[in-house]
Each structure stands twice: as C-alpha cells, then as structure tokens.
MMTF fields as JSON, N, C-alpha, C and O atoms, coordinates in Angstrom:
{
  "mmtfVersion": "1.0.0",
  "mmtfProducer": "UNKNOWN",
  "numBonds": 411,
  "numAtoms": 412,
  "numGroups": 103,
  "numChains": 1,
  "numModels": 1,
  "chainsPerModel": [1],
  "groupsPerChain": [103],
  "chainIdList": ["A"],
  "bondAtomList": [4, 2, 8, 6, 12, 10, 16, 14, 20, 18, 24, 22, 28, 26, 32, 30, 36, 34, 40, 38, 44, 42, 48, 46, 52, 50, 56, 54, 60, 58, 64, 62, 68, 66, 72, 70, 76, 74, 80, 78, 84, 82, 88, 86, 92, 90, 96, 94, 100, 98, 104, 102, 108, 106, 112, 110, 116, 114, 120, 118, 124, 122, 128, 126, 132, 130, 136, 134, 140, 138, 144, 142, 148, 146, 152, 150, 156, 154, 160, 158, 164, 162, 168, 166, 172, 170, 176, 174, 180, 178, 184, 182, 188, 186, 192, 190, 196, 194, 200, 198, 204, 202, 208, 206, 212, 210, 216, 214, 220, 218, 224, 222, 228, 226, 232, 230, 236, 234, 240, 238, 244, 242, 248, 246, 252, 250, 256, 254, 260, 258, 264, 262, 268, 266, 272, 270, 276, 274, 280, 278, 284, 282, 288, 286, 292, 290, 296, 294, 300, 298, 304, 302, 308, 306, 312, 310, 316, 314, 320, 318, 324, 322, 328, 326, 332, 330, 336, 334, 340, 338, 344, 342, 348, 346, 352, 350, 356, 354, 360, 358, 364, 362, 368, 366, 372, 370, 376, 374, 380, 378, 384, 382, 388, 386, 392, 390, 396, 394, 400, 398, 404, 402, 408, 406],
  "bondOrderList": [1, 1, 1, 1, 1, 1, 1, 1, 1, 1, 1, 1, 1, 1, 1, 1, 1, 1, 1, 1, 1, 1, 1, 1, 1, 1, 1, 1, 1, 1, 1, 1, 1, 1, 1, 1, 1, 1, 1, 1, 1, 1, 1, 1, 1, 1, 1, 1, 1, 1, 1, 1, 1, 1, 1, 1, 1, 1, 1, 1, 1, 1, 1, 1, 1, 1, 1, 1, 1, 1, 1, 1, 1, 1, 1, 1, 1, 1, 1, 1, 1, 1, 1, 1, 1, 1, 1, 1, 1, 1, 1, 1, 1, 1, 1, 1, 1, 1, 1, 1, 1, 1],
  "groupList": [{"groupName": "MET", "atomNameList": ["N", "CA", "C", "O"], "elementList": ["N", "C", "C", "O"], "formalChargeList": [0, 0, 0, 0], "bondAtomList": [1, 0, 2, 1, 3, 2], "bondOrderList": [1, 1, 2], "singleLetterCode": "M", "chemCompType": "L-PEPTIDE LINKING"}, {"groupName": "GLY", "atomNameList": ["N", "CA", "C", "O"], "elementList": ["N", "C", "C", "O"], "formalChargeList": [0, 0, 0, 0], "bondAtomList": [1, 0, 2, 1, 3, 2], "bondOrderList": [1, 1, 2], "singleLetterCode": "G", "chemCompType": "PEPTIDE LINKING"}, {"groupName": "SER", "atomNameList": ["N", "CA", "C", "O"], "elementList": ["N", "C", "C", "O"], "formalChargeList": [0, 0, 0, 0], "bondAtomList": [1, 0, 2, 1, 3, 2], "bondOrderList": [1, 1, 2], "singleLetterCode": "S", "chemCompType": "L-PEPTIDE LINKING"}, {"groupName": "PRO", "atomNameList": ["N", "CA", "C", "O"], "elementList": ["N", "C", "C", "O"], "formalChargeList": [0, 0, 0, 0], "bondAtomList": [1, 0, 2, 1, 3, 2], "bondOrderList": [1, 1, 2], "singleLetterCode": "P", "chemCompType": "L-PEPTIDE LINKING"}, {"groupName": "ILE", "atomNameList": ["N", "CA", "C", "O"], "elementList": ["N", "C", "C", "O"], "formalChargeList": [0, 0, 0, 0], "bondAtomList": [1, 0, 2, 1, 3, 2], "bondOrderList": [1, 1, 2], "singleLetterCode": "I", "chemCompType": "L-PEPTIDE LINKING"}, {"groupName": "PHE", "atomNameList": ["N", "CA", "C", "O"], "elementList": ["N", "C", "C", "O"], "formalChargeList": [0, 0, 0, 0], "bondAtomList": [1, 0, 2, 1, 3, 2], "bondOrderList": [1, 1, 2], "singleLetterCode": "F", "chemCompType": "L-PEPTIDE LINKING"}, {"groupName": "ARG", "atomNameList": ["N", "CA", "C", "O"], "elementList": ["N", "C", "C", "O"], "formalChargeList": [0, 0, 0, 0], "bondAtomList": [1, 0, 2, 1, 3, 2], "bondOrderList": [1, 1, 2], "singleLetterCode": "R", "chemCompType": "L-PEPTIDE LINKING"}, {"groupName": "THR", "atomNameList": ["N", "CA", "C", "O"], "elementList": ["N", "C", "C", "O"], "formalChargeList": [0, 0, 0, 0], "bondAtomList": [1, 0, 2, 1, 3, 2], "bondOrderList": [1, 1, 2], "singleLetterCode": "T", "chemCompType": "L-PEPTIDE LINKING"}, {"groupName": "GLU", "atomNameList": ["N", "CA", "C", "O"], "elementList": ["N", "C", "C", "O"], "formalChargeList": [0, 0, 0, 0], "bondAtomList": [1, 0, 2, 1, 3, 2], "bondOrderList": [1, 1, 2], "singleLetterCode": "E", "chemCompType": "L-PEPTIDE LINKING"}, {"groupName": "LYS", "atomNameList": ["N", "CA", "C", "O"], "elementList": ["N", "C", "C", "O"], "formalChargeList": [0, 0, 0, 0], "bondAtomList": [1, 0, 2, 1, 3, 2], "bondOrderList": [1, 1, 2], "singleLetterCode": "K", "chemCompType": "L-PEPTIDE LINKING"}, {"groupName": "LEU", "atomNameList": ["N", "CA", "C", "O"], "elementList": ["N", "C", "C", "O"], "formalChargeList": [0, 0, 0, 0], "bondAtomList": [1, 0, 2, 1, 3, 2], "bondOrderList": [1, 1, 2], "singleLetterCode": "L", "chemCompType": "L-PEPTIDE LINKING"}, {"groupName": "VAL", "atomNameList": ["N", "CA", "C", "O"], "elementList": ["N", "C", "C", "O"], "formalChargeList": [0, 0, 0, 0], "bondAtomList": [1, 0, 2, 1, 3, 2], "bondOrderList": [1, 1, 2], "singleLetterCode": "V", "chemCompType": "L-PEPTIDE LINKING"}, {"groupName": "CYS", "atomNameList": ["N", "CA", "C", "O"], "elementList": ["N", "C", "C", "O"], "formalChargeList": [0, 0, 0, 0], "bondAtomList": [1, 0, 2, 1, 3, 2], "bondOrderList": [1, 1, 2], "singleLetterCode": "C", "chemCompType": "L-PEPTIDE LINKING"}, {"groupName": "HIS", "atomNameList": ["N", "CA", "C", "O"], "elementList": ["N", "C", "C", "O"], "formalChargeList": [0, 0, 0, 0], "bondAtomList": [1, 0, 2, 1, 3, 2], "bondOrderList": [1, 1, 2], "singleLetterCode": "H", "chemCompType": "L-PEPTIDE LINKING"}, {"groupName": "ASP", "atomNameList": ["N", "CA", "C", "O"], "elementList": ["N", "C", "C", "O"], "formalChargeList": [0, 0, 0, 0], "bondAtomList": [1, 0, 2, 1, 3, 2], "bondOrderList": [1, 1, 2], "singleLetterCode": "D", "chemCompType": "L-PEPTIDE LINKING"}, {"groupName": "ALA", "atomNameList": ["N", "CA", "C", "O"], "elementList": ["N", "C", "C", "O"], "formalChargeList": [0, 0, 0, 0], "bondAtomList": [1, 0, 2, 1, 3, 2], "bondOrderList": [1, 1, 2], "singleLetterCode": "A", "chemCompType": "L-PEPTIDE LINKING"}, {"groupName": "GLN", "atomNameList": ["N", "CA", "C", "O"], "elementList": ["N", "C", "C", "O"], "formalChargeList": [0, 0, 0, 0], "bondAtomList": [1, 0, 2, 1, 3, 2], "bondOrderList": [1, 1, 2], "singleLetterCode": "Q", "chemCompType": "L-PEPTIDE LINKING"}, {"groupName": "TRP", "atomNameList": ["N", "CA", "C", "O"], "elementList": ["N", "C", "C", "O"], "formalChargeList": [0, 0, 0, 0], "bondAtomList": [1, 0, 2, 1, 3, 2], "bondOrderList": [1, 1, 2], "singleLetterCode": "W", "chemCompType": "L-PEPTIDE LINKING"}, {"groupName": "TYR", "atomNameList": ["N", "CA", "C", "O"], "elementList": ["N", "C", "C", "O"], "formalChargeList": [0, 0, 0, 0], "bondAtomList": [1, 0, 2, 1, 3, 2], "bondOrderList": [1, 1, 2], "singleLetterCode": "Y", "chemCompType": "L-PEPTIDE LINKING"}],
  "groupTypeList": [0, 1, 1, 0, 2, 3, 4, 5, 6, 6, 2, 1, 1, 6, 7, 8, 9, 6, 7, 8, 9, 9, 8, 3, 6, 8, 6, 10, 11, 7, 10, 4, 1, 9, 3, 1, 12, 13, 10, 12, 14, 14, 15, 16, 2, 11, 11, 8, 9, 11, 12, 15, 8, 11, 1, 15, 2, 17, 8, 9, 9, 14, 4, 7, 8, 14, 8, 8, 10, 13, 6, 15, 18, 17, 8, 16, 4, 3, 11, 11, 10, 11, 14, 1, 8, 16, 13, 7, 5, 17, 6, 11, 14, 8, 14, 6, 10, 6, 6, 8, 10, 15, 1],
  "groupIdList": [1, 2, 3, 4, 5, 6, 7, 8, 9, 10, 11, 12, 13, 14, 15, 16, 17, 18, 19, 20, 21, 22, 23, 24, 25, 26, 27, 28, 29, 30, 31, 32, 33, 34, 35, 36, 37, 38, 39, 40, 41, 42, 43, 44, 45, 46, 47, 48, 49, 50, 51, 52, 53, 54, 55, 56, 57, 58, 59, 60, 61, 62, 63, 64, 65, 66, 67, 68, 69, 70, 71, 72, 73, 74, 75, 76, 77, 78, 79, 80, 81, 82, 83, 84, 85, 86, 87, 88, 89, 90, 91, 92, 93, 94, 95, 96, 97, 98, 99, 100, 101, 102, 103],
  "secStructList": [7, 7, 7, 7, 7, 3, 3, 3, 3, 3, 3, 6, 6, 3, 3, 3, 3, 3, 3, 7, 7, 7, 7, 4, 4, 4, 7, 3, 3, 3, 3, 3, 3, 7, 6, 6, 7, 2, 2, 2, 2, 2, 2, 2, 2, 2, 2, 2, 2, 2, 2, 2, 2, 2, 6, 7, 3, 3, 3, 3, 3, 3, 4, 4, 4, 7, 2, 2, 2, 2, 2, 2, 2, 6, 6, 6, 7, 1, 3, 3, 3, 3, 6, 6, 3, 3, 3, 3, 3, 1, 1, 7, 7, 2, 2, 2, 2, 2, 2, 2, 2, 2, 7],
  "xCoordList": [0.832, 0.0, 0.878, 1.785, 0.633, 1.465, 1.216, 0.104, 2.258, 2.118, 1.559, 1.496, 1.163, 0.642, 1.811, 2.743, 1.779, 2.854, 2.572, 1.445, 3.604, 3.389, 3.236, 3.788, 2.5, 2.332, 2.762, 2.333, 3.6, 4.065, 3.418, 3.224, 3.08, 2.557, 3.036, 3.346, 3.091, 3.508, 2.262, 1.231, 2.366, 1.226, 1.761, 2.4, 1.5, 1.897, 3.4, 3.824, 4.207, 5.644, 6.272, 7.485, 5.486, 6.067, 5.612, 4.575, 6.383, 6.058, 5.279, 5.693, 4.164, 3.349, 3.358, 3.327, 3.401, 3.329, 1.936, 1.453, 1.299, 0.011, -0.004, 0.823, -0.919, -0.998, -2.2, -3.146, -2.149, -3.269, -4.502, -4.415, -5.642, -6.891, -7.315, -7.29, -7.703, -8.18, -9.673, -10.197, -10.337, -11.755, -11.893, -10.99, -13.007, -13.192, -13.012, -12.465, -13.455, -13.343, -11.89, -11.593, -10.986, -9.559, -8.82, -7.623, -9.516, -8.899, -8.979, -9.884, -8.023, -8.016, -7.892, -6.949, -8.854, -8.841, -8.394, -8.916, -7.435, -6.94, -7.242, -6.862, -7.928, -8.228, -7.287, -7.287, -6.489, -5.543, -6.053, -6.267, -6.243, -6.757, -6.407, -5.455, -7.206, -7.008, -8.348, -9.26, -8.467, -9.712, -9.973, -9.042, -11.261, -11.646, -11.502, -11.621, -11.251, -11.065, -12.364, -12.73, -13.057, -14.35, -14.187, -15.059, -13.088, -12.864, -12.632, -13.019, -11.999, -11.778, -13.108, -13.316, -14.005, -15.332, -16.093, -16.741, -16.013, -16.668, -16.076, -16.806, -14.747, -14.075, -14.475, -14.678, -14.586, -14.966, -16.36, -16.597, -17.264, -18.617, -18.588, -19.277, -17.787, -17.69, -17.023, -17.511, -15.918, -15.194, -16.094, -16.163, -16.781, -17.685, -18.754, -19.013, -19.365, -20.452, -19.963, -20.553, -18.889, -18.397, -17.89, -18.177, -17.143, -16.626, -17.759, -17.679, -18.796, -19.946, -20.635, -21.064, -20.74, -21.397, -20.629, -21.224, -19.3, -18.514, -17.916, -17.412, -17.97, -17.454, -15.978, -15.367, -15.401, -13.986, -13.829, -14.748, -12.656, -12.336, -11.751, -11.175, -11.915, -11.289, -10.821, -11.314, -9.854, -9.318, -9.066, -8.968, -8.965, -8.733, -7.45, -7.247, -6.584, -5.347, -5.292, -5.689, -4.793, -4.739, -3.305, -2.41, -3.075, -1.71, -1.164, 0.048, -2.041, -1.54, -0.962, -0.333, -1.169, -0.659, 0.465, 0.958, 0.876, 1.894, 2.788, 2.377, 4.005, 4.921, 5.244, 5.345, 5.406, 5.718, 4.567, 4.792, 3.341, 2.185, 2.061, 1.723, 2.331, 2.267, 3.244, 2.875, 4.478, 5.484, 5.073, 5.245, 4.539, 4.22, 2.974, 2.918, 1.964, 0.652, 0.032, -1.086, 0.686, 0.006, -0.57, -1.56, 0.0, -0.537, -1.638, -2.269, -1.88, -2.822, -4.084, -5.002, -4.174, -5.295, -6.638, -6.765, -7.62, -7.567, -6.921, -7.043, -6.242, -5.608, -6.248, -6.491, -6.518, -7.067, -6.057, -5.614, -5.706, -4.845, -5.7, -6.628, -5.392, -6.016, -4.891, -4.003, -4.933, -3.888, -2.502, -1.52, -2.444, -1.174, -0.685, 0.331, -1.376, -1.001, -1.942, -3.153, -1.388, -2.237, -3.235, -2.865, -4.496, -5.589, -5.985, -6.147, -6.14, -6.573, -6.268, -5.831, -6.503, -6.399, -7.383, -7.9, -7.635, -8.569, -10.026, -10.778, -10.438, -11.834, -11.864, -11.066, -12.788, -12.896, -14.067, -15.204, -13.783, -14.824, -15.39, -14.692, -16.65, -17.313, -17.223, -16.884, -17.518, -17.506, -16.098, -15.906, -15.121, -13.735, -13.254, -12.595, -13.572, -13.184, -13.882, -13.258, -15.131, -15.879, -15.242, -15.085, -14.874, -14.22, -12.875, -12.547, -12.105, -10.805, -10.961, -10.198, -11.936, -12.131, -12.694, -12.475, -13.414, -13.988, -12.922, -13.106, -11.798, -10.684, -10.855, -10.006],
  "yCoordList": [-1.17, 0.0, 1.234, 1.342, 2.16, 3.343, 4.325, 4.429, 5.044, 6.037, 7.333, 7.53, 8.197, 9.49, 10.442, 10.43, 11.265, 12.219, 13.461, 13.954, 13.968, 15.153, 16.407, 16.501, 17.341, 18.647, 19.67, 19.607, 20.6, 21.618, 22.939, 23.233, 23.745, 25.081, 26.006, 25.571, 27.27, 28.271, 28.79, 29.019, 28.972, 29.486, 30.234, 29.648, 31.51, 32.292, 32.268, 32.314, 32.195, 32.225, 30.875, 30.795, 29.822, 28.496, 27.533, 27.738, 26.502, 25.497, 24.378, 23.863, 24.003, 22.917, 21.769, 21.981, 20.564, 19.381, 18.786, 18.627, 18.462, 17.774, 16.734, 16.777, 15.824, 14.782, 15.032, 15.72, 14.464, 14.595, 13.948, 12.913, 14.565, 14.026, 12.826, 12.868, 11.758, 10.556, 10.423, 10.799, 9.889, 9.576, 8.379, 7.545, 8.274, 7.133, 5.78, 4.855, 5.647, 4.352, 3.99, 2.847, 4.964, 4.729, 4.41, 4.126, 4.454, 4.259, 2.794, 2.074, 2.358, 1.003, 1.056, 1.633, 0.447, 0.335, -1.085, -2.059, -1.187, -2.483, -2.613, -1.762, -3.689, -4.0, -5.116, -6.199, -4.843, -5.827, -6.291, -5.484, -7.592, -8.152, -9.615, -10.102, -10.313, -11.75, -12.392, -11.715, -13.681, -14.385, -14.358, -14.389, -14.301, -14.343, -13.03, -12.992, -11.961, -10.634, -9.849, -9.491, -9.585, -8.895, -7.462, -6.959, -6.791, -5.443, -5.478, -4.558, -6.548, -6.711, -6.908, -6.367, -7.683, -7.881, -6.562, -6.261, -5.772, -4.46, -3.545, -2.851, -3.552, -2.713, -3.128, -2.278, -4.424, -4.904, -4.416, -4.046, -4.416, -3.921, -2.465, -2.093, -1.645, -0.227, -0.076, 0.67, -0.778, -0.686, -1.12, -0.436, -2.248, -2.723, -1.681, -1.385, -1.133, -0.166, 1.09, 1.51, 1.687, 2.945, 2.735, 3.542, 1.666, 1.41, 1.176, 1.629, 0.482, 0.265, 1.591, 1.813, 2.46, 3.762, 4.65, 5.285, 4.693, 5.633, 5.014, 5.732, 3.693, 3.015, 2.664, 2.377, 2.683, 2.33, 0.812, 0.105, 0.333, -1.083, -1.317, -0.418, -2.554, -2.881, -4.328, -5.149, -4.618, -5.959, -6.237, -5.321, -7.499, -7.92, -8.741, -9.629, -8.443, -9.192, -9.721, -9.042, -10.947, -11.659, -11.654, -12.19, -11.055, -10.994, -12.368, -12.533, -13.352, -14.684, -15.389, -16.439, -14.826, -15.416, -14.602, -14.953, -13.517, -12.642, -12.13, -11.283, -12.646, -12.302, -10.809, -10.236, -10.177, -8.752, -7.922, -7.008, -8.245, -7.542, -7.799, -6.895, -9.029, -9.376, -8.523, -7.963, -8.426, -7.615, -6.148, -5.49, -5.646, -4.224, -3.829, -2.736, -4.723, -4.288, -5.121, -4.81, -6.15, -7.071, -6.401, -6.894, -5.302, -4.617, -3.625, -3.075, -3.386, -2.342, -2.864, -2.078, -4.135, -4.615, -4.36, -4.394, -4.11, -3.976, -2.66, -1.641, -2.708, -1.54, -1.324, -2.276, -0.065, 0.279, 1.158, 2.183, 0.736, 1.519, 2.068, 1.403, 3.26, 3.82, 4.097, 4.905, 3.426, 3.531, 3.254, 3.903, 2.28, 1.859, 2.669, 2.32, 3.732, 4.578, 4.309, 4.198, 4.204, 3.914, 5.042, 6.21, 4.665, 5.608, 5.587, 6.639, 4.394, 4.268, 2.871, 2.004, 2.658, 1.33, 1.219, 2.225, 0.007, -0.386, -0.131, -1.085, 1.105, 1.423, 2.298, 3.224, 1.99, 2.732, 3.691, 3.278, 4.967, 5.989, 6.101, 6.489, 5.758, 5.722, 7.055, 7.089, 8.141, 9.46, 9.876, 10.456, 9.584, 9.933, 9.152, 9.721, 7.876, 7.073, 7.587, 7.668, 7.928, 8.464, 9.752, 9.943, 10.641, 11.907, 11.644, 12.281, 10.705, 10.376, 9.875, 10.263, 9.027, 8.467, 9.484, 9.372, 10.469, 11.502, 12.493, 13.215, 12.519, 13.386, 14.751, 15.612],
  "zCoordList": [0.0, 0.0, 0.0, 0.825, -0.898, -1.008, 0.11, 0.628, 0.477, 1.527, 0.973, -0.24, 1.861, 1.456, 1.276, 2.08, 0.239, 0.044, 0.864, 0.893, 1.533, 2.37, 1.518, 0.422, 2.022, 1.395, 2.441, 3.593, 2.04, 2.967, 2.601, 1.422, 3.614, 3.349, 4.453, 5.562, 4.133, 5.104, 5.803, 5.17, 7.106, 7.863, 9.072, 9.946, 9.112, 10.271, 10.532, 11.686, 9.479, 9.645, 9.946, 10.144, 9.984, 10.232, 9.14, 8.51, 8.927, 7.921, 8.59, 9.629, 8.005, 8.536, 7.546, 6.334, 8.063, 7.212, 7.386, 8.507, 6.271, 6.323, 5.213, 4.302, 5.287, 4.27, 3.382, 3.767, 2.191, 1.274, 1.88, 2.542, 1.649, 2.167, 1.33, 0.1, 2.016, 1.339, 1.563, 2.611, 0.576, 0.716, 1.657, 1.716, 2.399, 3.311, 2.616, 3.217, 1.376, 0.679, 0.374, 0.027, 0.505, 0.286, 1.586, 1.565, 2.696, 4.009, 4.413, 3.992, 5.233, 5.762, 7.275, 7.816, 7.947, 9.398, 9.744, 9.202, 10.642, 11.096, 12.578, 13.382, 12.925, 14.327, 14.753, 14.168, 15.77, 16.288, 17.649, 18.553, 17.781, 19.025, 19.146, 18.536, 19.955, 20.113, 20.455, 20.931, 20.217, 20.54, 22.051, 22.856, 22.417, 23.82, 24.552, 25.777, 23.837, 24.435, 24.257, 23.137, 25.366, 25.242, 24.744, 24.036, 25.099, 24.577, 23.061, 22.34, 22.597, 21.148, 20.424, 19.338, 21.028, 20.439, 20.378, 19.376, 21.456, 21.475, 20.401, 19.693, 20.289, 19.292, 17.882, 17.015, 17.654, 16.328, 15.947, 14.797, 16.89, 16.61, 16.15, 15.2, 16.83, 16.476, 15.105, 14.257, 14.89, 13.617, 12.46, 11.439, 12.614, 11.562, 11.242, 10.076, 12.274, 12.089, 11.375, 10.38, 11.881, 11.309, 9.889, 9.005, 9.661, 8.31, 7.308, 6.167, 7.723, 6.845, 6.523, 5.39, 7.508, 7.304, 6.331, 5.461, 6.479, 5.681, 4.418, 3.554, 4.307, 3.125, 3.182, 2.153, 4.377, 4.531, 4.64, 5.054, 4.261, 4.408, 5.794, 6.408, 6.271, 7.54, 7.514, 6.741, 8.381, 8.514, 9.987, 10.804, 10.302, 11.682, 11.726, 10.897, 12.697, 12.874, 14.298, 15.245, 14.434, 15.7, 16.219, 15.564, 17.39, 17.921, 18.301, 18.436, 18.473, 18.814, 17.591, 17.723, 16.413, 15.171, 14.545, 13.473, 15.202, 14.633, 15.758, 16.55, 15.821, 16.915, 16.961, 18.045, 15.807, 15.77, 16.349, 17.141, 15.952, 16.511, 18.003, 18.766, 18.421, 19.841, 20.648, 21.68, 20.184, 20.888, 20.945, 21.971, 19.862, 19.776, 20.567, 21.13, 20.614, 21.105, 22.226, 22.637, 22.739, 23.651, 24.887, 25.428, 25.356, 26.534, 26.198, 27.101, 24.917, 24.517, 23.849, 23.615, 23.533, 22.723, 23.384, 24.608, 22.563, 21.113, 20.693, 21.373, 19.573, 18.976, 17.613, 16.871, 17.293, 15.989, 15.264, 15.783, 14.059, 13.184, 12.048, 11.587, 11.605, 10.408, 9.433, 9.706, 8.3, 7.289, 7.878, 7.519, 8.787, 9.358, 10.547, 11.147, 10.899, 12.03, 13.196, 13.006, 14.41, 15.565, 15.798, 15.918, 15.86, 16.099, 17.574, 18.192, 18.135, 19.529, 20.037, 19.281, 21.335, 21.922, 23.073, 23.558, 23.502, 24.553, 24.186, 23.992, 24.088, 23.755, 22.5, 22.355, 21.606, 20.354, 20.457, 20.684, 20.291, 20.301, 18.888, 17.951, 18.757, 17.446, 16.717, 15.534, 17.398, 16.757, 16.346, 15.276, 17.186, 16.867, 15.64, 14.77, 15.56, 14.401, 13.146, 12.088, 13.243, 12.103, 11.599, 10.393, 12.529, 12.145, 11.46, 10.459, 12.004, 11.422, 9.99, 9.105, 9.768, 8.435, 7.447, 6.241, 7.958, 7.089, 6.637, 5.657, 7.366, 6.982, 7.509, 7.279]
}
C-alpha cells in the first residue's frame, strides 16, 4: 500500500506538514486483538459499524498469530490503526473514528 505524500505550506511564519486528504473508501482500518477478548469484540462492533457507514475497508489481525504484533501491542489490545497509524487502543470511540475516516 502506497504512503501518502506530504504537502508543505507556510502558515503564520512556520512550515506545517500535512498529508493529502483521502476519501473514506480509500482508508483502511486495522483492528488488532485476540480471541476471547471482550474489549476486542466491542471494538470490532464499532469498527464494523463505522466502516460500513462511511465506506472504509477494515481488517482484523490476531496478535496470537503474529509475533511482531504481539510484541508491539500485547498490553494495549484492542488496537485500531487507520492507514497503518495507531488511532486508539482499549476502547474505540465511534464518533472519533468516524471523524478520522472523514478526513
């Protein structure tokens, strides 16, 4: 998956970096969790609902099947990434995720 190219602009005498805006259908939400985790089940419900509403894609990854994910996130699950960047962990705020995906 290609990365977003940065755009620089001047504002108030300082340079700001921002990324190109993506449409929700171009976004990918990744839910990282494990089986038997009630917080992961709750997070999945929110991710499924919001992604269906805005048209974003989502995927689920199991830390028990991926050593790298386990090392990185085992104390934080469930973890939600948006386009590969950590968005939240433990509890997913529906409105915050919706705003993030809307750009």
